[in-house]
KETISE-630331 format. One record per residue (C-alpha): residue in three letters; x, y, z; residue number from 1. Coordinates in steps of 0.25 Angstrom, whole numbers. Each point is the difference from the previous one (the first is absolute). Example, Ala and Ser with C-alpha at 12.3 -4.5 7.8 and 13.67 -1.06 7.14 Angstrom:
% residues 2
@residuo:ALA; X:49; Y:-18; Z:31; num:1
@residuo:SER; X:6; Y:14; Z:-2; num:2
% end
This chain:
% residues 131
@residuo:MET; X:-111; Y:89; Z:-233; num:1
@residuo:LYS; X:13; Y:-9; Z:2; num:2
@residuo:LEU; X:3; Y:7; Z:13; num:3
@residuo:LYS; X:-14; Y:-2; Z:6; num:4
@residuo:THR; X:1; Y:-15; Z:-4; num:5
@residuo:LEU; X:14; Y:-2; Z:6; num:6
@residuo:LEU; X:-5; Y:7; Z:13; num:7
@residuo:SER; X:-12; Y:-9; Z:1; num:8
@residuo:VAL; X:9; Y:-12; Z:-2; num:9
@residuo:LEU; X:9; Y:5; Z:10; num:10
@residuo:LEU; X:-11; Y:3; Z:10; num:11
@residuo:PHE; X:-6; Y:-14; Z:-2; num:12
@residuo:THR; X:14; Y:-7; Z:2; num:13
@residuo:ILE; X:3; Y:8; Z:13; num:14
@residuo:SER; X:-14; Y:-4; Z:5; num:15
@residuo:PHE; X:1; Y:-14; Z:-3; num:16
@residuo:LEU; X:14; Y:-1; Z:6; num:17
@residuo:GLY; X:-6; Y:6; Z:13; num:18
@residuo:PHE; X:-11; Y:-9; Z:0; num:19
@residuo:SER; X:9; Y:-12; Z:-2; num:20
@residuo:GLN; X:9; Y:4; Z:11; num:21
@residuo:SER; X:-12; Y:2; Z:10; num:22
@residuo:ASN; X:-4; Y:-14; Z:-4; num:23
@residuo:CYS; X:14; Y:-6; Z:4; num:24
@residuo:ALA; X:-2; Y:7; Z:13; num:25
@residuo:THR; X:-11; Y:-10; Z:4; num:26
@residuo:LEU; X:9; Y:-12; Z:-3; num:27
@residuo:LYS; X:10; Y:-6; Z:9; num:28
@residuo:GLY; X:13; Y:-7; Z:-1; num:29
@residuo:CYS; X:4; Y:-6; Z:-13; num:30
@residuo:GLU; X:-12; Y:4; Z:-7; num:31
@residuo:ARG; X:2; Y:14; Z:3; num:32
@residuo:LYS; X:15; Y:-1; Z:-4; num:33
@residuo:LEU; X:-5; Y:-6; Z:-14; num:34
@residuo:CYS; X:-11; Y:11; Z:-1; num:35
@residuo:GLU; X:10; Y:11; Z:2; num:36
@residuo:LEU; X:10; Y:-6; Z:-10; num:37
@residuo:ASN; X:-10; Y:-2; Z:-10; num:38
@residuo:ILE; X:-4; Y:15; Z:1; num:39
@residuo:LYS; X:15; Y:3; Z:-2; num:40
@residuo:LEU; X:0; Y:-9; Z:-12; num:41
@residuo:THR; X:-11; Y:7; Z:-6; num:42
@residuo:ALA; X:6; Y:13; Z:2; num:43
@residuo:ALA; X:13; Y:-5; Z:-6; num:44
@residuo:LYS; X:-7; Y:-5; Z:-13; num:45
@residuo:LYS; X:-7; Y:13; Z:-2; num:46
@residuo:ALA; X:13; Y:8; Z:1; num:47
@residuo:GLY; X:6; Y:-10; Z:-9; num:48
@residuo:ASN; X:12; Y:-3; Z:10; num:49
@residuo:GLN; X:5; Y:-13; Z:-5; num:50
@residuo:ASN; X:11; Y:-1; Z:12; num:51
@residuo:GLN; X:-11; Y:3; Z:10; num:52
@residuo:ILE; X:-10; Y:-10; Z:-6; num:53
@residuo:LYS; X:11; Y:-11; Z:0; num:54
@residuo:GLY; X:4; Y:3; Z:15; num:55
@residuo:VAL; X:-15; Y:1; Z:4; num:56
@residuo:GLU; X:-3; Y:-13; Z:-7; num:57
@residuo:ASP; X:12; Y:-7; Z:7; num:58
@residuo:ALA; X:-5; Y:5; Z:13; num:59
@residuo:ILE; X:-14; Y:-5; Z:-2; num:60
@residuo:SER; X:6; Y:-14; Z:-4; num:61
@residuo:GLN; X:9; Y:0; Z:12; num:62
@residuo:THR; X:-12; Y:4; Z:9; num:63
@residuo:LYS; X:-9; Y:-11; Z:-5; num:64
@residuo:LYS; X:11; Y:-10; Z:2; num:65
@residuo:ASN; X:5; Y:4; Z:14; num:66
@residuo:CYS; X:-10; Y:9; Z:6; num:67
@residuo:SER; X:-6; Y:-4; Z:14; num:68
@residuo:THR; X:-6; Y:7; Z:12; num:69
@residuo:LYS; X:14; Y:-1; Z:6; num:70
@residuo:THR; X:8; Y:6; Z:-11; num:71
@residuo:VAL; X:-10; Y:12; Z:-1; num:72
@residuo:ASN; X:1; Y:2; Z:15; num:73
@residuo:LYS; X:15; Y:0; Z:-1; num:74
@residuo:ASP; X:0; Y:10; Z:-12; num:75
@residuo:LEU; X:-9; Y:9; Z:8; num:76
@residuo:ASP; X:8; Y:-1; Z:12; num:77
@residuo:LYS; X:13; Y:3; Z:-7; num:78
@residuo:LYS; X:-6; Y:12; Z:-7; num:79
@residuo:VAL; X:-5; Y:6; Z:13; num:80
@residuo:LYS; X:14; Y:-2; Z:6; num:81
@residuo:GLU; X:6; Y:7; Z:-12; num:82
@residuo:LYS; X:-9; Y:12; Z:1; num:83
@residuo:GLN; X:2; Y:1; Z:15; num:84
@residuo:GLN; X:15; Y:0; Z:-3; num:85
@residuo:LYS; X:-2; Y:11; Z:-10; num:86
@residuo:VAL; X:-8; Y:9; Z:10; num:87
@residuo:LYS; X:11; Y:-2; Z:10; num:88
@residuo:GLU; X:11; Y:5; Z:-11; num:89
@residuo:ARG; X:-9; Y:12; Z:-4; num:90
@residuo:THR; X:-2; Y:3; Z:15; num:91
@residuo:ALA; X:15; Y:0; Z:3; num:92
@residuo:ASP; X:2; Y:8; Z:-13; num:93
@residuo:LEU; X:-10; Y:11; Z:5; num:94
@residuo:ASN; X:6; Y:0; Z:14; num:95
@residuo:GLU; X:14; Y:2; Z:-6; num:96
@residuo:ALA; X:-4; Y:11; Z:-9; num:97
@residuo:ILE; X:-7; Y:7; Z:12; num:98
@residuo:GLN; X:12; Y:-2; Z:9; num:99
@residuo:ASN; X:10; Y:5; Z:-11; num:100
@residuo:LYS; X:-9; Y:12; Z:-2; num:101
@residuo:GLU; X:-2; Y:-2; Z:-15; num:102
@residuo:SER; X:-8; Y:9; Z:-8; num:103
@residuo:GLN; X:-15; Y:0; Z:2; num:104
@residuo:GLU; X:-2; Y:-5; Z:-14; num:105
@residuo:LYS; X:9; Y:-12; Z:2; num:106
@residuo:ILE; X:-8; Y:-3; Z:13; num:107
@residuo:ASP; X:-13; Y:1; Z:-7; num:108
@residuo:LYS; X:5; Y:-9; Z:-11; num:109
@residuo:LYS; X:4; Y:-10; Z:11; num:110
@residuo:LYS; X:-14; Y:1; Z:7; num:111
@residuo:LYS; X:-7; Y:-2; Z:-13; num:112
@residuo:LYS; X:9; Y:-13; Z:-2; num:113
@residuo:LEU; X:-3; Y:-5; Z:14; num:114
@residuo:ASN; X:-15; Y:2; Z:-2; num:115
@residuo:GLU; X:0; Y:-7; Z:-13; num:116
@residuo:ALA; X:8; Y:-12; Z:7; num:117
@residuo:LYS; X:-11; Y:0; Z:11; num:118
@residuo:ALA; X:-11; Y:0; Z:-10; num:119
@residuo:ASP; X:7; Y:-12; Z:-7; num:120
@residuo:LEU; X:1; Y:-7; Z:14; num:121
@residuo:ASN; X:-15; Y:2; Z:3; num:122
@residuo:LYS; X:-3; Y:-5; Z:-14; num:123
@residuo:ALA; X:8; Y:-13; Z:3; num:124
@residuo:LEU; X:-6; Y:-1; Z:14; num:125
@residuo:ALA; X:-14; Y:0; Z:-6; num:126
@residuo:GLU; X:4; Y:-10; Z:-10; num:127
@residuo:GLN; X:5; Y:-9; Z:11; num:128
@residuo:LYS; X:-13; Y:1; Z:8; num:129
@residuo:THR; X:-8; Y:-4; Z:-12; num:130
@residuo:LYS; X:8; Y:-12; Z:-3; num:131
% end
């Protein structure tokens, strides 16, 4: 019985978080940033992580105090540049592994890391478009 209740609560929580995140996607700029931070705060409170709660509360406070369209755009541009740099690094690592004729296992690992970096970049680009 306890397991069934626990699974029901867990499923509800996951559904709620997914619903909340989809609502944030319709927002833009500072409102979106605050929405996403509030979701992180809710998750931190549910997990009972006091350090994370304090950090997210501080981020919310700073966002309320300092957020503007300009700062949001600047943050998103910075995030995209960081992700682009990561893709360049992963591409160079993969090319080096291929050139040095490393094992197929290592090459596959580097391909996987490159694909993850590309996915992160695409996500950041999508965020940037919806700013």
